[in-house]
C-alpha positions as CSV (number, residue, x, y, z in Angstrom):
1,M,0.0,0.0,0.0
2,L,2.8,2.4,0.9
3,R,4.6,1.6,-2.2
4,S,1.6,2.3,-4.3
5,L,1.0,5.7,-2.6
6,W,4.6,6.6,-3.1
7,I,4.5,5.8,-6.9
8,L,1.2,7.8,-7.1
9,F,3.0,10.7,-5.5
10,V,5.8,10.5,-8.0
11,F,3.4,10.4,-10.9
12,L,1.4,13.5,-9.7
13,A,4.8,15.3,-9.0
14,F,5.7,14.7,-12.7
15,I,2.2,16.1,-13.8
16,G,2.4,19.0,-11.4
17,L,5.9,20.1,-12.3
18,G,5.1,19.6,-16.0
19,F,2.6,22.3,-16.0
20,Q,5.2,24.7,-14.7
21,T,8.1,23.4,-16.8
22,P,6.7,21.4,-19.7
23,F,9.8,19.3,-20.6
24,V,9.3,17.6,-17.2
25,L,6.3,15.8,-18.7
26,T,8.7,14.3,-21.3
27,L,10.7,13.0,-18.4
28,G,7.6,11.7,-16.8
29,Y,6.7,9.7,-20.0
30,V,10.1,8.2,-20.0
31,W,9.7,7.2,-16.4
32,V,6.3,5.7,-17.0
33,D,7.6,3.9,-20.2
34,T,10.5,2.4,-18.5
35,F,9.6,2.0,-14.8
36,R,6.0,1.1,-15.6
37,P,4.3,2.2,-12.4
38,Q,1.0,0.7,-13.6
39,D,2.5,-2.8,-13.3
40,V,3.7,-2.4,-9.8
41,S,1.1,-0.3,-8.3
42,Y,-2.0,-1.9,-6.6
43,I,-4.3,1.1,-6.5
44,I,-5.3,4.0,-9.0
45,L,-2.5,3.8,-11.4
46,N,-3.1,0.3,-12.4
47,Q,-6.6,1.4,-13.5
48,V,-5.7,4.4,-15.7
49,P,-3.8,4.9,-18.9
50,V,-0.8,6.6,-17.4
51,A,1.4,6.6,-20.5
52,M,-1.3,8.1,-22.6
53,I,-2.0,10.8,-20.0
54,V,1.6,11.9,-19.6
55,G,2.5,11.5,-23.3
56,S,-0.4,13.6,-24.4
57,L,0.2,16.4,-21.9
58,A,3.9,16.5,-22.9
59,I,3.1,17.2,-26.5
60,V,0.1,19.5,-25.9
61,L,2.0,21.7,-23.3
62,Y,5.2,21.8,-25.5
63,A,3.0,23.0,-28.3
64,M,1.4,25.6,-26.2
65,F,4.3,27.0,-24.0
66,D,7.6,25.5,-24.9
67,H,8.0,25.4,-28.7
68,R,10.6,28.1,-28.9
69,D,14.0,27.3,-30.6
70,P,12.9,24.0,-32.0
71,P,15.7,21.7,-33.5
72,R,16.4,21.5,-37.2
73,L,14.5,18.9,-39.0
74,R,17.1,16.2,-39.3
75,L,17.0,13.3,-41.6
76,I,16.9,10.9,-38.5
77,T,13.6,12.6,-37.4
78,V,12.1,12.2,-41.0
79,L,13.0,8.6,-41.1
80,Q,11.4,8.1,-37.7
81,V,8.2,9.4,-38.9
82,A,8.5,7.5,-42.1
83,F,9.2,4.2,-40.2
84,A,6.1,4.9,-38.1
85,I,4.0,5.4,-41.2
86,W,5.4,2.4,-42.9
87,V,4.7,0.0,-39.9
88,T,1.2,1.4,-39.9
89,L,0.8,0.5,-43.6
90,T,2.2,-3.0,-43.1
91,T,-0.3,-3.5,-40.2
92,T,-3.2,-3.1,-42.7
93,W,-2.2,-6.2,-44.6
94,A,-0.9,-8.2,-41.5
95,A,-1.4,-12.0,-41.5
96,F,-2.7,-11.9,-37.9
97,P,-4.6,-8.5,-37.8
98,D,-5.7,-8.7,-34.1
99,D,-2.2,-9.4,-32.9
100,A,-0.6,-6.9,-35.2
101,W,-2.8,-4.0,-34.2
102,A,-2.3,-4.8,-30.5
103,K,1.5,-4.6,-31.0
104,W,1.1,-1.5,-33.3
105,S,-0.6,0.4,-30.5
106,W,2.6,0.5,-28.5
107,A,5.2,0.2,-31.0
108,V,4.1,3.3,-33.0
109,K,4.0,5.4,-29.9
110,T,7.6,4.4,-29.1
111,I,8.7,5.5,-32.6
112,L,6.8,8.8,-32.7
113,F,7.6,9.9,-29.1
114,S,11.3,9.3,-29.7
115,A,10.9,11.6,-32.7
116,F,9.4,14.2,-30.4
117,I,12.0,14.0,-27.6
118,P,14.5,16.3,-29.3
119,F,12.0,19.0,-29.5
120,A,11.5,19.0,-25.7
121,I,15.0,18.1,-24.6
122,R,17.3,21.0,-25.7
123,S,19.5,22.3,-23.0
124,R,22.4,20.7,-21.1
125,I,20.2,20.4,-18.0
126,Q,17.4,18.8,-20.0
127,I,19.7,16.3,-21.6
128,E,21.2,15.2,-18.3
129,A,17.8,15.2,-16.7
130,F,16.6,12.8,-19.5
131,L,19.6,10.6,-18.8
132,Q,19.2,10.6,-15.1
133,V,15.5,9.7,-15.2
134,Y,16.0,7.0,-17.8
135,M,19.0,5.5,-16.0
136,F,17.5,5.5,-12.5
137,S,14.1,4.1,-14.0
138,L,16.1,1.2,-15.5
139,A,18.1,0.9,-12.1
140,A,14.8,0.1,-10.4
141,N,14.9,-3.2,-12.3
142,L,18.6,-3.8,-12.4
143,I,19.2,-3.2,-8.6
144,P,16.9,-6.0,-7.3
145,F,18.2,-8.4,-9.9
146,G,21.9,-7.5,-9.2
147,V,21.5,-7.8,-5.4
148,K,19.7,-11.2,-5.6
149,M,22.3,-12.3,-8.0
150,V,25.2,-11.5,-5.6
151,I,23.2,-13.4,-2.9
152,S,22.0,-16.4,-4.8
153,G,24.2,-16.5,-7.9
154,G,21.4,-15.7,-10.3
155,G,20.2,-18.3,-12.8
156,Y,18.8,-18.8,-16.3
157,G,15.1,-17.8,-16.7
158,Q,14.7,-16.6,-13.2
159,N,12.5,-13.5,-12.5
160,L,14.8,-11.7,-9.9
161,G,14.0,-8.1,-11.0
162,L,11.1,-5.8,-10.4
163,A,9.1,-6.9,-13.5
164,G,7.5,-10.3,-13.9
165,G,6.6,-12.4,-16.9
166,N,8.7,-13.0,-20.0
167,S,8.7,-9.7,-21.8
168,G,10.4,-6.3,-21.5
169,L,13.0,-6.2,-18.8
170,A,11.7,-9.4,-17.4
171,E,13.0,-11.3,-20.2
172,G,16.7,-12.4,-19.6
173,S,18.3,-11.5,-22.9
174,T,16.6,-8.1,-23.0
175,L,17.6,-7.4,-19.4
176,A,21.2,-8.5,-20.1
177,A,21.6,-6.2,-23.1
178,V,20.0,-3.2,-21.4
179,S,22.2,-3.8,-18.3
180,I,25.3,-3.5,-20.5
181,M,23.9,-0.5,-22.4
182,T,23.6,1.4,-19.1
183,I,27.2,1.0,-18.0
184,P,28.9,3.7,-20.1
185,V,26.1,6.1,-19.4
186,Y,26.5,5.7,-15.6
187,L,30.2,6.2,-16.0
188,F,29.5,9.4,-17.9
189,L,27.1,10.8,-15.3
190,R,29.6,10.1,-12.6
191,Q,32.2,12.3,-14.4
192,H,30.1,15.0,-16.0
193,S,26.9,15.4,-13.9
194,I,26.0,19.0,-12.9
195,I,22.8,18.0,-11.3
196,A,24.1,15.5,-8.9
197,P,26.1,16.6,-5.8
198,K,29.9,16.8,-6.4
199,A,30.5,14.7,-3.1
200,F,32.6,11.7,-3.7
201,W,30.2,9.3,-2.0
202,F,27.4,10.5,-4.3
203,R,29.5,10.1,-7.4
204,S,30.4,6.7,-6.2
205,I,26.7,5.7,-6.5
206,Y,27.1,5.7,-10.3
207,L,30.1,3.5,-10.2
208,G,28.2,1.1,-7.9
209,L,25.4,1.1,-10.5
210,A,27.7,0.3,-13.3
211,V,29.2,-2.6,-11.4
212,L,25.7,-3.9,-10.4
213,S,24.6,-3.6,-14.1
214,G,27.5,-5.9,-15.1
215,L,26.6,-8.3,-12.4
216,T,23.0,-8.3,-13.5
217,S,24.0,-9.1,-17.0
218,L,26.1,-12.0,-15.8
219,G,23.4,-13.2,-13.5
220,T,20.9,-13.7,-16.3
221,F,23.1,-16.6,-17.6
222,E,22.3,-15.3,-21.1
223,R,24.8,-15.7,-23.9
224,T,23.7,-12.3,-25.2
225,G,25.1,-10.7,-22.1
226,L,28.6,-12.2,-22.6
227,V,28.6,-10.9,-26.2
228,G,27.6,-7.5,-25.1
229,L,30.3,-7.4,-22.4
230,V,33.0,-8.3,-24.9
231,V,31.7,-5.6,-27.3
232,L,31.5,-3.0,-24.5
233,G,35.0,-3.9,-23.4
234,I,36.5,-3.4,-27.0
235,L,34.6,-0.2,-27.5
236,M,35.5,1.4,-24.2
237,F,39.2,0.5,-24.8
238,L,39.1,2.1,-28.2
239,K,37.3,5.3,-26.8
240,S,39.5,5.6,-23.7
241,R,42.1,8.2,-23.3
242,R,44.0,6.0,-20.8
243,K,44.1,2.8,-22.7
244,V,46.6,1.1,-20.4
245,L,44.4,1.6,-17.3
246,T,41.3,0.5,-19.2
247,L,43.0,-2.6,-20.5
248,F,44.1,-3.4,-16.9
249,V,40.6,-3.0,-15.6
250,G,39.2,-5.1,-18.3
251,L,41.7,-8.0,-17.7
252,V,40.9,-7.8,-14.0
253,A,37.1,-7.9,-14.7
254,A,37.6,-10.9,-17.1
255,L,39.7,-12.9,-14.6
256,A,37.1,-12.1,-11.8
257,V,34.4,-13.4,-14.0
258,A,36.4,-16.6,-15.0
259,Y,37.2,-17.5,-11.4
260,T,34.0,-16.5,-9.6
261,T,31.2,-17.7,-11.9
262,S,29.5,-21.1,-11.2
263,D,29.7,-24.2,-13.2
264,A,26.1,-23.8,-14.2
265,W,26.9,-20.4,-15.7
266,T,29.9,-21.9,-17.5
267,S,27.8,-24.7,-18.8
268,R,25.2,-22.4,-20.2
269,I,27.6,-19.9,-21.8
270,S,29.6,-22.7,-23.3
271,T,26.7,-23.6,-25.7
272,I,27.7,-20.6,-27.9
273,S,30.2,-22.9,-29.5
274,D,27.7,-25.8,-29.8
275,F,24.9,-24.1,-31.6
276,Q,24.5,-26.9,-34.1
277,T,23.1,-29.2,-31.3
278,E,21.7,-26.7,-28.9
279,N,18.0,-26.5,-29.6
280,S,17.6,-22.8,-28.7
281,A,20.5,-21.5,-30.8
282,L,19.7,-23.8,-33.7
283,A,16.1,-22.8,-33.7
284,R,17.1,-19.2,-34.0
285,L,19.3,-20.0,-37.0
286,L,16.5,-21.9,-38.7
287,V,13.8,-19.3,-38.1
288,W,16.3,-16.6,-39.5
289,R,16.7,-18.7,-42.6
290,W,12.8,-19.0,-42.8
291,T,12.5,-15.3,-42.5
292,V,14.7,-14.6,-45.4
293,Q,12.8,-16.9,-47.6
294,F,9.6,-15.4,-46.4
295,A,10.8,-11.9,-47.1
296,T,11.9,-12.9,-50.6
297,E,8.3,-14.2,-51.3
298,H,6.6,-11.2,-49.4
299,P,9.0,-8.3,-49.8
300,L,6.6,-6.0,-47.9
301,G,6.5,-8.1,-44.8
302,G,3.7,-9.9,-43.0
303,G,2.9,-7.4,-40.5
304,F,3.5,-7.4,-36.6
305,D,3.8,-10.8,-35.1
306,A,4.2,-12.4,-38.4
307,Y,6.4,-15.1,-36.7
308,H,3.2,-17.0,-36.0
309,L,3.5,-18.2,-39.6
310,D,6.9,-19.7,-39.4
311,H,7.9,-23.3,-38.9
312,V,11.3,-24.9,-38.5
313,E,12.4,-28.5,-38.8
314,F,15.3,-30.1,-36.9
315,E,17.5,-32.8,-38.3
316,N,15.8,-35.4,-36.0
317,G,12.5,-34.5,-37.6
318,E,11.1,-32.5,-34.8
319,M,9.0,-29.5,-35.9
320,K,8.5,-26.2,-34.2
321,F,5.8,-23.6,-35.1
322,G,5.6,-19.9,-34.3
323,V,9.3,-19.5,-33.1
324,A,9.9,-15.8,-32.3
325,F,12.4,-14.0,-34.5
326,H,14.9,-13.5,-31.6
327,S,16.7,-10.6,-33.5
328,I,15.8,-7.0,-34.3
329,Y,16.9,-7.3,-37.8
330,F,14.8,-10.4,-38.6
331,E,11.9,-9.1,-36.6
332,V,11.8,-6.0,-38.8
333,L,12.5,-7.9,-42.0
334,G,9.7,-10.5,-41.3
335,E,7.2,-8.0,-40.1
336,H,7.8,-5.0,-42.4
337,G,9.8,-6.4,-45.3
338,W,13.0,-5.0,-46.9
339,I,11.6,-1.3,-46.8
340,G,11.2,-1.6,-43.0
341,L,14.5,-3.1,-42.5
342,A,16.2,-0.4,-44.6
343,L,14.5,2.4,-42.6
344,F,15.5,0.8,-39.3
345,V,19.2,0.2,-40.2
346,S,19.4,3.6,-41.7
347,L,18.3,5.1,-38.4
348,A,21.0,3.3,-36.6
349,I,23.8,4.2,-39.1
350,L,22.7,7.9,-39.3
351,S,22.5,8.1,-35.5
352,L,26.1,6.8,-35.3
353,I,27.3,9.2,-37.9
354,A,25.6,12.2,-36.3
355,L,27.2,11.3,-33.0
356,Q,30.6,11.0,-34.5
357,K,30.3,14.4,-36.1
358,A,29.0,16.0,-32.9
359,A,31.9,14.5,-31.0
360,K,34.5,15.7,-33.5
361,E,33.1,19.2,-33.6
362,A,32.8,19.4,-29.8
363,R,36.4,18.4,-29.3
364,R,37.4,21.8,-30.9
365,H,35.9,23.7,-28.0
366,P,37.0,23.0,-24.4
367,E,33.7,24.1,-23.2
368,L,32.0,21.4,-25.0
369,Q,34.2,18.4,-23.7
370,W,31.3,16.9,-22.0
371,C,29.3,16.9,-25.4
372,S,32.2,15.0,-27.0
373,D,32.2,12.5,-24.1
374,L,28.5,12.0,-24.2
375,A,28.4,11.5,-28.0
376,G,31.0,8.8,-27.5
377,T,28.9,7.3,-24.7
378,I,25.8,7.2,-26.7
379,Q,27.7,5.6,-29.5
380,I,28.9,2.9,-27.4
381,S,25.6,2.2,-25.9
382,L,23.8,2.2,-29.3
383,I,26.4,-0.2,-30.9
384,V,26.0,-2.6,-27.8
385,M,22.3,-2.5,-28.3
386,M,22.5,-3.1,-32.0
387,V,24.9,-6.0,-31.5
388,C,23.0,-7.6,-28.7
389,G,19.8,-7.0,-30.6
390,S,21.0,-9.5,-33.2
391,F,19.8,-12.1,-30.6
392,V,16.8,-10.4,-29.1
393,G,13.6,-9.3,-30.7
394,I,13.4,-5.7,-29.2
395,A,13.2,-3.6,-32.3
396,F,10.2,-1.7,-31.2
397,Q,10.9,-1.4,-27.4
398,P,12.2,2.0,-26.3
399,M,15.8,1.1,-25.4
400,I,17.1,1.6,-28.9
401,H,14.8,4.3,-30.0
402,Y,15.6,6.6,-27.1
403,L,19.2,6.3,-28.2
404,F,18.3,7.6,-31.7
405,A,16.5,10.5,-30.0
406,M,19.6,11.2,-27.9
407,A,21.7,11.3,-31.1
408,V,19.6,14.1,-32.4
409,C,19.6,16.0,-29.0
410,V,23.3,15.9,-28.6
411,S,23.9,16.9,-32.3
412,E,21.6,19.8,-32.1
413,Y,23.0,21.0,-28.8
414,V,26.5,21.0,-30.3
415,R,25.3,22.8,-33.4
416,R,23.7,25.6,-31.4
417,A,26.5,25.8,-28.9
418,V,29.1,26.1,-31.7
419,L,27.1,29.0,-33.3
420,T,27.3,30.9,-30.0
421,L,31.0,30.2,-29.6
422,Q,32.1,31.2,-33.0
423,P,32.0,35.0,-32.5
424,A,34.5,34.6,-29.5
425,D,36.7,32.1,-31.3
426,K,36.8,34.0,-34.6
427,P,36.4,37.6,-34.0
428,T,35.4,39.7,-37.1
429,R,36.4,43.3,-37.8
430,A,33.7,45.8,-38.8
431,W,34.1,46.9,-42.3
432,A,35.4,50.4,-42.9
433,P,36.3,52.4,-46.1
434,R,39.9,52.4,-47.0
435,L,41.4,55.9,-47.0
436,P,43.9,56.7,-49.8
437,M,47.5,57.3,-48.9
438,P,48.2,61.1,-49.1
439,R,50.6,62.3,-51.7
440,E,53.5,64.6,-50.9
441,G,52.3,68.1,-50.1
442,H,48.7,67.1,-49.7
443,T,46.5,66.3,-46.7
444,I,43.3,64.4,-46.5
445,Q,40.3,66.1,-45.1
446,R,38.2,63.9,-42.8
447,Q,34.5,64.2,-43.1
448,K,32.8,65.4,-40.0
């Protein structure tokens, strides 16, 4: 009961503050979309459409009171809107209309609200506030799992987090991927936060959350988590300014994992190299092959939840029907065809390019060093999610789309900041007419 009242208080606080400062409602939507208070509250909030309320207010109040200095219309935003339109069209010819429209109802909101975020999140305070709210909303799911993992050792398929079921952050592979994605962001906030107190003990909280996120990933016993950790280690080494220290920390972490993980964890992870006989991994390969064949025959896709059509056959003659895609790429390909896949991949590539350009431009100005670091951080997180997403069907969940939004936010902030810094960096002289040199015996009369 007390938990439900506290969650209700937080929800009402977002609403109340949002009427004074509209961008807070955007933060409220991110909190609702990530923490999902309606799923863990026993009164009131579990009976009302909290996401629709906060999202609608965020857009309406922005349009009424906070639409000054909007960002430029970037190609990323155009592609997000185009992607939303395309998945709506594919839903009209979906093979399973009822299931397709049910998934469309939340997937299209994720895409469109992510396109809206850069309009509301513009300043440094707003960008950091977005990251703080998003990361601590995720931490509400990561902390319980990480703590229980330390106590019990974790386990495959166990619901040790805040959410239940087998979807979203309650699904092991998704939780493992998101846990790794948060690590570079926590480390960035530890170094560059201007909202959090400067005290060492408080900044240590971010370090603790980063460590706990790594433990959560390991505790899921998911192979996706190991792949993500390897990718994260390589990227952080390449981006680090102190490569020797980063390499040393990485080696220590790898040795700690090797010598402290259980035999059950080792047995589960070792199936990566035995995918030909491990049914779960082999089923994914077979359904991916089926998806390519399906897309060849149906290039416009089969609509949301088209995986219900698939069937795979193992060498022993066993048949499986309706195997999930288990990959963001094959999920989009099977559901929305080659056009949908091209739009989705283009969003990822353009976001990475925009972040790279923003980091390069920000490095020229000492005042924007935090922007350079943030752009590199979002790059790492996005690459981790795109790699881990190869083995998880989360193409329409907000984890990836919020990173697309952050790419636009950071790029636009750097563009505006550079415009304000240019007069100081490159002073210009006012134009004045050039007076002729006087000849001998003559003087020049100045006009009064």
